[in-house]
C-alpha positions in Angstrom: 9.9 94.3 124.6 9.2 91.0 126.3 6.5 89.8 128.7 6.5 87.4 131.5 4.0 87.0 134.3 6.3 89.2 136.4 7.2 92.1 134.2 7.1 94.0 130.9 10.5 95.1 129.8 11.8 97.4 127.0 15.5 97.8 126.4 17.6 99.2 123.6 19.9 102.0 122.5 18.9 105.4 121.3 21.0 106.3 118.2 21.1 109.3 115.9 20.8 108.9 112.1 24.5 108.2 111.8 24.3 105.4 114.4 26.0 107.4 117.2 24.5 106.8 120.6 22.4 109.6 122.1 23.0 110.0 125.8 20.3 111.1 128.4 17.4 110.9 125.9 13.9 110.5 127.5 12.3 107.3 126.4 8.6 106.7 127.1 6.7 103.4 126.4 2.8 103.5 126.4 0.5 100.6 126.5 -2.8 99.8 128.2 -3.2 103.5 129.0 0.0 103.5 131.1 3.2 105.3 130.4 6.6 104.2 131.6 9.5 106.6 131.3 13.3 106.5 131.7 16.4 108.2 130.4 19.1 106.6 128.3 22.5 106.2 129.9 25.7 108.0 128.7 26.1 105.3 126.1 22.5 105.6 124.8 21.3 102.3 126.3 18.1 102.2 128.3 15.8 99.8 130.2 12.2 100.3 131.1 10.5 97.7 133.4 6.9 97.7 134.5 6.5 98.2 138.3 4.0 95.4 138.8 2.9 92.1 137.3 0.0 92.1 134.8 -0.6 88.4 134.6 -4.3 88.8 134.3 -3.9 90.8 131.0 -2.9 89.7 127.6 0.2 91.5 126.2 -0.7 94.5 124.1 -0.5 94.1 120.3 1.4 97.4 119.9 3.5 99.6 122.2 3.9 103.4 121.6 7.4 104.6 122.1 8.4 108.2 122.2 12.0 109.4 122.3 12.9 113.0 123.2 16.5 114.2 123.2 18.1 117.7 123.3 19.0 119.0 119.8 16.8 116.4 118.1 13.1 116.4 117.1 10.9 114.0 119.1 10.5 110.6 117.4 7.4 108.5 117.9 7.1 104.8 117.0 4.4 102.2 117.3 6.0 98.8 117.6 4.6 95.4 117.6 4.8 94.1 121.2 6.9 91.1 120.3 9.4 93.2 118.5 
């Protein structure tokens, strides 16, 4: 995840335990009481961007990430913002 005055952005690839991409998984990122949601593409890649600038706020220390995919148990992570 990276922050600029214009946007917060989270990108990556959803993979299963063998490293195979997981298509069409729901990916949610939560910070500052807001939740941003997207789906991974057919190759498992995803991109979440905040809809508005938050220049008046410091970046959060941690971001909660939840991934939900068919045939898999939901996976929740708490990641350092700079990661």
